[in-house]
C-alpha positions in Angstrom: -26.0 -16.1 -2.7 -27.3 -15.3 -6.1 -24.7 -13.0 -7.8 -27.0 -10.9 -9.9 -27.0 -7.2 -8.9 -30.1 -5.4 -9.9 -29.9 -1.6 -10.5 -32.8 0.9 -10.0 -32.2 4.5 -11.1 -33.9 7.6 -9.7 -33.7 11.1 -11.2 -33.4 12.5 -7.6 -33.2 11.3 -4.1 -32.3 12.8 -0.8 -29.8 9.9 -0.3 -29.6 6.5 -2.0 -28.7 4.9 1.3 -31.7 6.6 3.0 -34.0 5.2 0.2 -32.8 1.7 0.9 -33.1 2.0 4.7 -36.6 3.5 4.5 -37.8 0.5 2.4 -35.3 -2.2 3.4 -38.0 -4.8 3.6 -39.1 -4.1 0.0 -35.7 -4.5 -1.7 -34.1 -7.8 -2.5 -30.6 -8.9 -1.7 -28.0 -7.3 -4.1 -30.3 -4.4 -5.0 -28.6 -1.2 -6.1 -30.3 2.2 -5.8 -28.6 4.9 -7.9 -29.5 8.6 -8.3 -28.7 11.2 -10.9 -29.0 13.8 -8.2 -28.7 13.5 -4.4 -30.0 16.4 -2.3 -28.7 15.2 1.0 -26.0 12.6 0.4 -24.4 11.3 3.6 -20.7 10.7 4.3 -18.5 9.6 7.2 -18.4 11.5 10.5 -21.9 12.9 9.8 -20.6 14.9 6.9 -22.6 15.6 3.7 -21.4 14.1 0.4 -21.5 16.8 -2.2 -21.9 15.8 -5.9 -22.9 18.0 -8.8 -26.1 16.6 -10.3 -25.5 14.3 -13.3 -21.7 14.6 -13.2 -20.8 11.8 -10.8 -21.9 8.3 -9.6 -23.9 8.1 -6.4 -25.4 4.7 -5.4 -26.0 2.3 -2.6 -25.9 -1.5 -2.5 -28.1 -3.7 -0.2 -26.3 -6.8 0.8 -27.8 -9.6 3.0 -24.7 -11.7 3.8 -25.0 -15.4 4.7 -23.5 -16.2 8.1 -21.2 -13.2 8.3 -20.2 -12.7 12.0 -20.5 -9.2 13.3 -16.9 -9.4 14.6 -15.8 -9.6 10.9 -17.8 -6.7 9.7 -14.6 -5.1 8.3 -14.8 -7.6 5.5 -17.7 -5.6 4.0 -15.5 -2.5 3.8 -12.7 -4.5 2.3 -15.0 -6.0 -0.3 -16.4 -2.7 -1.5 -13.2 -0.7 -1.5 -11.3 -3.4 -3.4 -13.9 -3.5 -6.1 -13.9 0.3 -6.5 -10.1 0.5 -6.5 -10.0 -2.2 -9.2 -12.5 -0.3 -11.4 -10.5 2.9 -11.1 -7.2 1.2 -11.8 -8.8 -0.2 -15.0 -9.0 3.5 -16.1 -5.2 3.8 -15.5 -5.7 5.6 -12.2 -3.3 4.5 -9.4 -6.0 4.4 -6.7 -5.3 3.4 -3.1 -7.5 2.8 0.0 -7.4 5.4 2.8 -8.5 3.8 6.0 -11.3 3.0 6.7 -13.2 3.4 3.4 -12.1 6.3 1.2 -10.3 5.9 -2.2 -7.5 8.3 -2.9 -5.3 9.1 -5.9 -2.1 10.7 -4.5 -3.3 12.8 -1.7 -6.7 13.6 -3.3 -10.0 11.9 -2.6 -11.9 10.4 -5.5 -14.4 8.2 -3.7 -16.1 8.0 -0.3 -18.2 5.3 1.3 -20.6 4.9 4.2 -21.3 1.4 5.4 -24.4 0.9 7.7 -25.3 -2.5 9.1 -28.1 -4.3 10.9 -27.6 -7.3 13.2 -29.3 -10.6 13.7 -27.9 -11.9 16.9 -24.1 -12.3 16.4 -24.3 -12.0 12.6 -24.8 -9.2 10.1 -28.4 -9.3 8.9 -28.0 -6.6 6.2 -25.5 -4.0 5.0 -26.2 -0.8 3.1 -23.0 0.3 1.4 -23.3 3.9 0.0 -20.7 4.9 -2.5 -19.9 8.2 -4.2 -17.4 8.4 -7.0 -16.3 11.6 -8.6 -16.5 10.9 -12.4 -16.9 14.1 -14.4 -16.9 17.0 -11.9 -14.0 19.3 -12.3 -15.0 22.2 -10.0 -15.7 21.7 -6.3 -17.0 23.9 -3.5 -14.3 25.4 -1.3 -15.3 23.4 1.7 -14.6 20.0 0.0 -11.2 18.7 1.2 -8.7 17.6 -1.5 -11.1 16.4 -4.2 -10.3 15.0 -7.6 -12.2 13.1 -10.3 -11.7 10.7 -13.1 -12.1 13.4 -15.7 -9.5 15.6 -13.9 -7.1 12.6 -14.0 -7.7 11.2 -17.5 -9.3 14.0 -19.4 -12.2 11.7 -20.4 -15.9 12.1 -19.9 -17.7 9.1 -18.3 -21.2 7.7 -18.6 -22.3 7.1 -14.9 -24.7 4.3 -15.9 -22.1 2.4 -17.9 -19.5 2.9 -15.1 -21.9 1.5 -12.6 -22.7 -1.5 -14.7 -19.0 -2.3 -14.9 -18.5 -1.7 -11.2 -21.4 -4.0 -10.3 -19.7 -6.8 -12.3 -16.6 -6.2 -10.2 -18.6 -6.2 -6.9 -20.1 -9.5 -8.0 -16.7 -11.0 -8.6 -15.6 -10.2 -5.1 -18.8 -11.5 -3.4 -17.7 -15.2 -3.0 -14.8 -14.1 -0.8 -17.4 -12.9 1.8 -18.7 -16.4 2.3 -15.8 -18.0 4.1 -13.4 -17.1 6.8 -10.5 -17.8 4.5 -12.0 -15.6 1.8 -12.5 -12.7 4.3 -8.9 -13.1 5.5 -7.8 -12.8 1.9 -9.9 -9.6 1.5 -8.2 -8.1 4.5 -4.7 -9.0 3.2 -5.4 -7.3 -0.1 -7.0 -4.3 1.6 -3.9 -3.9 3.8 -1.6 -4.2 0.8 -3.2 -1.2 -0.9 -3.5 1.1 2.2 -2.8 4.8 1.7 0.6 5.7 3.4 1.3 2.2 4.5 4.9 1.7 5.7 5.5 5.4 5.1 6.1 7.8 8.0 3.5 10.6 8.1 1.9 12.9 10.6 -1.4 12.1 12.4 -3.6 13.6 15.1 -4.9 11.7 18.1 -8.5 13.1 18.3 -8.9 12.2 21.9 -5.9 14.3 23.1 -5.3 16.6 20.1 -1.7 15.4 20.0 0.1 15.5 16.6 2.7 12.8 16.1 4.7 11.0 13.4 3.7 7.4 12.8 3.8 4.6 10.2 0.7 2.6 9.2 1.3 -1.1 9.4 -2.1 -2.5 8.6 -5.4 -3.2 10.4 -6.6 -5.6 13.1 -9.1 -8.3 12.3 -11.8 -6.0 13.7 -10.7 -3.2 11.4 -8.8 -0.9 13.8 -5.9 1.0 12.3 -2.4 -0.4 13.3 0.1 2.4 13.5 3.7 2.3 14.7 4.8 5.4 16.7 7.9 5.9 18.8 8.8 2.3 18.6 5.5 0.8 19.7 2.3 -0.1 18.0 -0.9 1.8 18.7 -4.4 1.0 17.4 -7.1 3.5 16.6 -10.8 3.2 15.8 -12.9 5.3 13.6 -13.1 8.9 14.8 -10.1 8.4 17.0 -7.4 9.6 14.6 -7.1 11.9 11.6 -4.5 12.3 8.9 -2.6 15.5 8.5 -2.2 15.9 4.8 
């Protein structure tokens, strides 16, 4: 895998991930599409990702992994979240990973991701990893839940293009770990270490039953399910099966 990420900027797109998906055959491995403004950014659970034009960083990475089994798809989330967490920590921000792929500072969200994959048999053929990071925005619409930004936290103003260049170097540094089972296990271990609310009792909601209950996050399974201890036993939850009560 050639570890040279190439960045293409657009003034405006509906969504950087949608741009890659529309033209996935035209973009090379390790292509990044970034936009000054997104008109229809996409987030988890079908939500929109709102970002004030020019204030923040919105981009997507196209990755064509070599022999990455679909059963280990969580390694892609670990790879991306660890790189972003590292870039934020370099700015003095104590960032942590909120399962499955948000980045929080305290109880406020600074980054969201959407990972979309295509299969080739039992392997991942391609992955489009969409990332939105709040850099300079200080005022958010009322419907946005618990947001924060680097500028709110540090008082500094950031150049999105320069921040992206630095983040791409960090993504490149984590790429080799995707190429072996040992490396992917290491990514998962580091991801678990930095999980939001890990080993702390907090309240959660079972989305299947509506039940609210106290529980303690213990980590994730190899497939990426959330491992949570509640009432003396371990329960596992998939995406859209549990929500945090913050």
